[in-house]
TORTI-876447 format. One line per field, with one value per residue (C-alpha): y, x, z; residue in one letter; residue number from 1. Coordinates in steps of 0.5 Angstrom, whole numbers. Each point is the difference from the previous one (the first is absolute). Example, Ala and Ser with C-alpha at 12.3 -4.5 7.8 and 13.67 -1.06 7.14 Angstrom:
2
v	[-9, 7] .
u	[25, 2] .
w	[16, -2] .
resn	[A, S] .
resi	[1, 2] .
END
This chain:
456
v	[22, 2, -3, -6, -1, -1, -4, -5, 0, -1, -6, -3, -3, -6, 2, -4, 3, -4, -6, -6, -6, 3, 0, 6, -1, -2, 6, 6, 2, 7, 1, 1, 7, 2, -1, 4, 5, 2, 0, 7, 3, -4, 4, -4, 4, 6, 1, -3, -6, -4, -7, -4, -8, -4, -6, 5, 7, 3, 4, 3, 1, 3, 4, 3, 1, 5, 4, 1, 2, 5, 4, 1, 4, -5, -2, -8, -4, -7, -6, -6, -6, -2, 5, 0, 4, 3, -2, 7, -1, -3, 6, 6, 6, 3, -1, 0, -5, 0, 2, -3, 4, 0, -9, 1, 4, -4, -7, 3, 1, -6, -4, 2, -2, -7, -1, 2, -5, -6, 2, 1, -4, -6, -4, 4, -3, 4, 5, -2, 5, 2, 1, 4, 5, 0, 3, 5, 1, 2, 4, 4, 1, 2, 6, 2, 0, -1, 0, -7, -5, -6, -7, -6, -7, -3, -8, -3, 6, -3, -1, 5, 6, 5, -3, 3, 7, 1, 2, 5, -5, -7, -3, -6, 0, -6, -7, -6, -6, 3, -1, -7, -3, 5, 3, -6, -5, 3, 6, 0, -1, 6, 4, -1, 3, 6, 1, 0, 8, 1, 4, -1, 5, 3, 0, -5, 1, -6, -1, -4, -7, -8, -2, -5, 7, 4, -5, 0, 8, 1, -5, 3, 7, -2, -3, 7, 4, 4, 2, -2, 3, -4, 4, -1, 2, 3, 1, 6, 0, -2, 4, -5, 1, -1, -7, -3, -6, -3, -1, 0, 7, 4, 3, -3, 5, 2, -1, 5, 5, 0, -3, 4, -2, 3, -4, 1, 0, -3, 7, 0, 5, -1, 2, 0, -3, 1, -5, 0, -7, -6, -6, -2, -2, 8, 2, -5, 3, 7, -2, -2, 6, 4, -4, 1, 8, 1, -4, 5, 6, -3, 1, 7, -1, 4, -2, 3, -3, 3, -1, -9, 2, 5, -5, -6, 3, 2, -7, -2, -8, -2, -8, -1, -1, 6, 1, 1, 0, 2, -3, -6, 0, -2, -1, -2, -2, -3, -6, -5, -6, -3, 4, 6, -3, -1, 7, 2, -4, 3, 7, -1, -3, 6, 6, -1, -2, -5, -6, -4, 0, -1, -2, 1, -3, 0, -2, -2, -7, -1, 2, -4, 0, -5, 4, 7, -3, -4, 7, 4, -7, -1, 8, 0, -1, -1, 0, 2, -2, 3, 2, 7, 2, -3, -5, -4, 0, -6, -3, 1, -7, -2, 6, -3, -7, 2, 5, -5, -3, 6, 4, -3, 5, 0, 3, 2, 6, 1, 7, 5, 4, -6, -1, 6, -1, -6, 1, 7, -4, -4, 5, 3, 6, -3, -4, 2, -2, -2, 0, -3, -5, 5, 7, -2, -1, 5, 5, -3, 2, 7, 1, -3, 5, 6, 1, -1, 7, -2, -7, -3] .
u	[4, 5, 8, -2, -6, 4, 5, -6, -2, 7, 0, -6, 2, 5, 7, 6, 5, -4, -1, 6, 0, -4, 2, 3, -2, -7, -1, 3, -2, 1, -6, -5, 6, 0, -8, -1, 5, -3, -7, 4, 2, 7, 4, 6, 1, 0, 7, 6, 4, 5, -2, 5, -1, 5, 0, 4, 2, -5, -3, 6, 2, -7, 1, 7, -3, -5, 4, 5, -5, -3, 7, 0, -6, -6, -6, 1, -6, 2, -4, 3, -2, -1, -1, 3, -6, -5, -2, 2, 6, 0, -3, 4, 2, 7, 1, -8, -5, -6, -5, -6, -4, 4, -1, -7, -2, 5, -4, -6, 1, 2, -6, -5, 5, 1, -8, 0, 6, -4, -7, 3, 6, -1, 5, 6, -2, 0, 6, 4, 1, 7, -2, -6, 5, 5, -6, -1, 7, 1, -7, 4, 6, -3, -4, 7, 3, 7, 6, 1, -2, 4, -4, 3, -4, -3, 1, 4, -1, -3, -7, 0, -5, 5, 3, -6, 5, 5, 5, 6, 5, -2, 5, 2, 3, 4, -4, 0, -4, -6, -8, 2, -7, -3, 6, 4, 5, 7, 4, -2, -8, 0, 4, -5, -5, 4, 3, -9, 1, 4, -3, 1, 5, 1, 6, 2, 4, 2, 4, 6, -2, 1, 2, -6, -6, 5, -1, -7, -1, 5, -4, -6, 2, 3, -7, -2, 4, 2, 6, 3, 5, 4, 0, 7, 1, 8, 2, 5, 3, -4, 0, 2, -2, 6, 1, -3, 0, -6, 1, -3, 3, -4, -7, -3, 0, -1, 7, -2, -7, 0, 3, 6, 1, 2, -4, 3, -7, -1, 1, 7, -2, 2, -5, 4, -7, -2, -6, -3, -1, 5, 2, 4, -7, -2, 6, -2, -7, 3, 3, -5, -4, 6, -1, -7, 0, 5, -4, -6, 5, 2, -8, 0, -1, 6, 3, 7, 6, -2, -7, 1, 5, -5, -6, 4, 2, -7, -3, -5, -2, -2, 1, 6, 6, -3, 3, -6, 2, 7, 0, -1, 2, -5, 0, -6, 0, -5, 4, -5, 4, 6, 4, -2, 2, 6, 1, -2, 4, 6, -2, -1, 7, 3, -4, 0, 4, -3, 2, -6, -6, -7, -5, -7, -3, -7, -1, -7, -1, 1, 7, 7, 0, 6, 4, -1, 1, 6, 3, -2, 0, 8, 1, -5, 2, -7, -7, -7, -5, -6, -6, -2, -7, -1, -5, 7, 4, 4, -2, 6, 1, 1, 5, 3, 1, 4, 4, 2, 5, 5, -2, 2, -6, -6, -6, -7, -5, -7, 1, 5, -1, 1, 6, 3, -1, 2, 7, 1, 0, 6, 4, 6, 3, 5, -7, -4, -6, -2, -8, -1, -3, -6, -2, -6, 5, 3, -5, -2, 7, -1, -6, 2, 6, -6, 3, -6, -3, -6, -4, -6] .
w	[207, 5, 2, 3, -4, -6, 3, 2, -7, -3, 5, -3, -6, 0, 3, -2, 5, 5, -4, -1, -5, -5, -8, -3, -7, 2, 4, -2, -8, -2, -4, 7, 1, -6, -1, 7, -3, -6, 3, 4, -6, 1, 5, 0, -8, 3, 4, -2, 4, 1, 2, 5, 1, 4, 6, 5, -1, -4, 5, 3, -8, -1, 5, -1, -8, 3, 5, -6, -5, 6, 1, -7, 2, -3, 4, 0, 2, 2, 2, 4, 4, 5, 5, 7, 4, -4, -7, -2, -1, -6, -3, 0, -4, 2, 8, 1, 1, -3, 5, 3, -4, -6, 0, 1, -5, -5, 3, -1, -7, -2, 4, -6, -5, 3, 0, -7, -2, 3, -3, -7, 0, 4, -4, 4, 7, 6, 1, 7, 5, -3, -7, 3, 5, -6, -4, 5, 0, -7, 0, 6, -4, -6, 4, 3, -7, 3, -5, 1, 4, 2, 1, 4, -2, 4, -1, -6, -6, -6, 3, 6, -1, -1, -6, -4, 0, -6, 4, -2, 3, 2, 7, 2, 7, 2, -1, 5, 3, 3, -1, -3, 1, -5, -5, -1, 3, -3, 0, -8, 1, 5, -5, -6, 4, 2, -7, -2, 1, -6, -5, -7, -3, 7, 5, 6, 5, 3, 7, 1, 0, 0, -7, 0, 1, -5, -5, 0, 0, -6, -4, 2, -1, -7, -2, 1, -3, 7, 1, 6, 5, 6, 7, 2, 6, -2, 6, -1, 8, 6, 7, 5, 7, 6, 2, 6, 3, 5, 7, 7, 2, -7, -1, -5, -6, -7, -4, -4, -1, -8, -6, -3, -7, -7, -5, -8, -4, -7, -3, 3, 5, 8, 5, 7, 4, 8, 0, 7, -1, 2, -4, -6, -3, 0, -3, -6, 0, 0, -6, -3, 1, -3, -6, 0, 0, -5, -5, 2, -1, -8, -1, 2, 8, 2, 7, 2, 4, 6, -1, 0, 6, 5, -2, 2, 6, 2, -1, 6, 0, 7, 1, -4, 5, 5, 7, 4, 7, 2, 8, -2, -7, -5, -6, -5, -7, -4, -3, -3, -3, -1, -4, 4, 6, -2, -2, 7, 4, -5, 1, 9, 0, -4, 3, 7, 6, 5, 4, -1, -5, 4, -6, -1, -6, -2, -7, -5, -1, -7, 0, 1, 7, -1, -4, 4, 6, -3, -1, 6, 6, 1, 0, 7, 7, 2, -5, 1, -5, 0, -4, -4, -1, -6, -3, -3, 6, 1, 8, 4, 2, -7, 0, 6, -2, -6, 5, 4, -5, 0, 7, 7, 3, -4, 3, -2, 1, -2, -4, -1, 6, 4, -3, 0, 8, 0, -3, 3, 7, -3, -3, 3, -3, -5, -3, -6, -2, -7, -2, -6, -5, -3, -1, 5, 6, -1, 0, 7, 2, -3, 4, 7, 0, -2, -8, -3, 0, -4, -1, -2] .
resn	[M, D, Y, Q, E, A, L, R, Y, L, Q, S, F, A, D, F, E, K, K, T, G, Y, S, Y, T, A, S, F, D, L, R, R, P, R, A, L, L, E, L, L, D, D, P, H, L, R, F, P, S, I, L, V, A, G, T, K, G, K, G, S, T, S, V, M, I, A, S, I, L, R, A, S, G, R, R, V, G, L, Y, S, Q, P, H, L, H, T, F, R, E, R, I, R, V, N, S, A, L, I, T, P, E, E, M, A, S, A, V, E, A, V, A, P, A, V, E, E, M, E, R, R, R, P, D, S, G, V, P, T, T, Y, E, V, A, T, A, A, A, M, L, F, F, A, R, Q, A, P, D, L, V, V, L, E, I, G, L, G, G, R, L, D, A, V, N, V, V, N, P, L, V, S, V, I, T, P, V, S, L, D, H, V, Q, I, L, G, N, T, V, A, E, I, A, A, E, K, A, G, I, I, K, E, D, G, V, V, V, A, A, G, Q, S, E, E, A, M, G, V, I, R, R, V, A, A, D, R, H, A, E, L, I, V, A, G, P, D, V, V, Q, V, A, E, P, S, A, E, L, P, G, E, D, I, L, A, H, P, R, R, E, R, T, D, V, S, L, R, G, P, S, G, V, V, Y, R, V, R, L, P, L, L, G, A, H, Q, V, A, N, A, A, T, A, I, A, V, V, E, Q, L, A, K, R, G, I, G, V, S, R, E, D, V, E, Q, G, L, A, R, V, E, W, P, G, R, L, E, T, V, S, R, Q, P, L, V, V, V, D, G, A, H, N, A, D, S, A, Q, K, L, A, A, A, L, R, E, S, F, V, Y, G, R, L, I, L, I, L, G, T, S, A, D, K, D, V, E, G, I, I, A, A, L, G, P, M, A, G, I, A, I, A, T, R, S, R, H, S, R, A, A, A, P, E, R, L, A, T, E, L, R, R, Y, C, P, D, V, R, T, A, P, D, V, P, S, A, L, A, L, A, T, T, L, T, T, P, A, D, L, I, S, V, T, G, S, L, F, T, V, A, G, A, R, E, H, Y, G, L, A, L, E, K, D] .
resi	[1, 2, 3, 4, 5, 6, 7, 8, 9, 10, 11, 12, 13, 14, 15, 16, 17, 18, 19, 20, 21, 22, 23, 24, 25, 26, 27, 28, 29, 30, 31, 32, 33, 34, 35, 36, 37, 38, 39, 40, 41, 42, 43, 44, 45, 46, 47, 48, 49, 50, 51, 52, 53, 54, 55, 56, 57, 58, 59, 60, 61, 62, 63, 64, 65, 66, 67, 68, 69, 70, 71, 72, 73, 74, 75, 76, 77, 78, 79, 80, 81, 82, 83, 84, 85, 86, 87, 88, 89, 90, 91, 92, 93, 94, 95, 96, 97, 98, 99, 100, 101, 102, 103, 104, 105, 106, 107, 108, 109, 110, 111, 112, 113, 114, 115, 116, 117, 118, 119, 120, 121, 122, 123, 124, 125, 126, 127, 128, 129, 130, 131, 132, 133, 134, 135, 136, 137, 138, 139, 140, 141, 142, 143, 144, 145, 146, 147, 148, 149, 150, 151, 152, 153, 154, 155, 156, 157, 158, 159, 160, 161, 162, 163, 164, 165, 166, 167, 168, 169, 170, 171, 172, 173, 174, 175, 176, 177, 178, 179, 180, 181, 182, 183, 184, 185, 186, 187, 188, 189, 190, 191, 192, 193, 194, 195, 196, 197, 198, 199, 200, 201, 202, 203, 204, 205, 206, 207, 208, 209, 210, 211, 212, 213, 214, 215, 216, 217, 218, 219, 220, 221, 222, 223, 224, 225, 226, 227, 228, 229, 230, 231, 232, 233, 234, 235, 236, 237, 238, 239, 240, 241, 242, 243, 244, 245, 246, 247, 248, 249, 250, 251, 252, 253, 254, 255, 256, 257, 258, 259, 260, 261, 262, 263, 264, 265, 266, 267, 268, 269, 270, 271, 272, 273, 274, 275, 276, 277, 278, 279, 280, 281, 282, 283, 284, 285, 286, 287, 288, 289, 290, 291, 292, 293, 294, 295, 296, 297, 298, 299, 300, 301, 302, 303, 304, 305, 306, 307, 308, 309, 310, 311, 312, 313, 314, 315, 316, 317, 318, 319, 320, 321, 322, 323, 324, 325, 326, 327, 328, 329, 330, 331, 332, 333, 334, 335, 336, 337, 338, 339, 340, 341, 342, 343, 344, 345, 346, 347, 348, 349, 350, 351, 352, 353, 354, 355, 356, 357, 358, 359, 360, 361, 362, 363, 364, 365, 366, 367, 368, 369, 370, 371, 372, 373, 374, 375, 376, 377, 378, 379, 380, 381, 382, 383, 384, 385, 386, 387, 388, 389, 390, 391, 392, 393, 394, 395, 396, 397, 398, 399, 400, 401, 402, 403, 404, 405, 406, 407, 408, 409, 410, 411, 412, 413, 414, 415, 416, 417, 418, 419, 420, 421, 422, 423, 424, 425, 426, 427, 428, 429, 430, 431, 432, 433, 434, 435, 436, 437, 438, 439, 440, 441, 442, 443, 444, 445, 446, 447, 448, 449, 450, 451, 452, 453, 454, 455, 456] .
END
């Protein structure tokens, strides 16, 4: 089996990343991944792990934790999803993506176990694409024997295939409304699914939450006798950028290239953070990562203040408030629900100098389109509705109809490259082009500017 054959094999199963309108409880069952992993000799139990769930910030927080641990001299695995350009981005050790040969080898080893499971345990049901891929990832990490592995939950938490591990620390980043048709119609219902990763007598670090979400997390932690640590952010000092007013005579540009802030961890140690990611929400993610590594230090996994500062300074996480072009100024961000769109709106105002915003928006059809557009539409001088390369993508015409409630000039484009070409013809040197709505839309923009070094 080669890499392309491995991808085709994975895609031969039910892929819920491409589906809408299904029931979380009816569609997912931890008996399947557990049965599959048991036939592989339980590779997920052969390495220590950290488990990260949440609505927003789980990917950023995961990569921050991994980067800090790497700065301490450890070999660190990272399992994240979705990917931007190649499936191999989901599985890595340190900065190295799993190679095509390693991916093919892992999937090839899982395939006989899938057949055996279907034959010996038909009551478990047929595994999904995600469950088979997760089994391959666990097998790869067991083979690599890293010091720790940071595992990001794909959807929800309670029934996610990754939740079969027994982590050193469980982590819950901010919870908000997303996947409401699947996870629940209220923040409390969604928080209950995320809190499903809290283990009996375990440790859980929770980012600052709404009271609705935190109440659920506290209750589940108490029921399971788990130690709960709430992560600030306890901001000691912020380095403010110089104030500049937008105008027709200026070139649009970033107000800052990174976020400089001093954060006090739960232990009382103050860290001088120079984070190459923009936005107040990334400060909160950094505070959560700090709280996690401080908990690891209590359990014998020593991490110094210098490790934390160096690790956060070296974080690489493309597609999150990322500048992909300077002339014109193009900023991409994977905001895909109302809360993340509000955070993007605030970050654009805070971190960039520009005269007019040209918004390129492409979302999935099952997202809160109205909430996303309510946050970003009023900022736009021109809005271009487009479609990402994804089976769940919303029709540009639907987005355009909603955008016209807020923006005086709305256009449509059939795909992201066409939208960028149109936006470029409409810009002045003072304008900022913001591409957002989903990571699939962001991936299209990054590829347009030649930033995808590898693609499937």
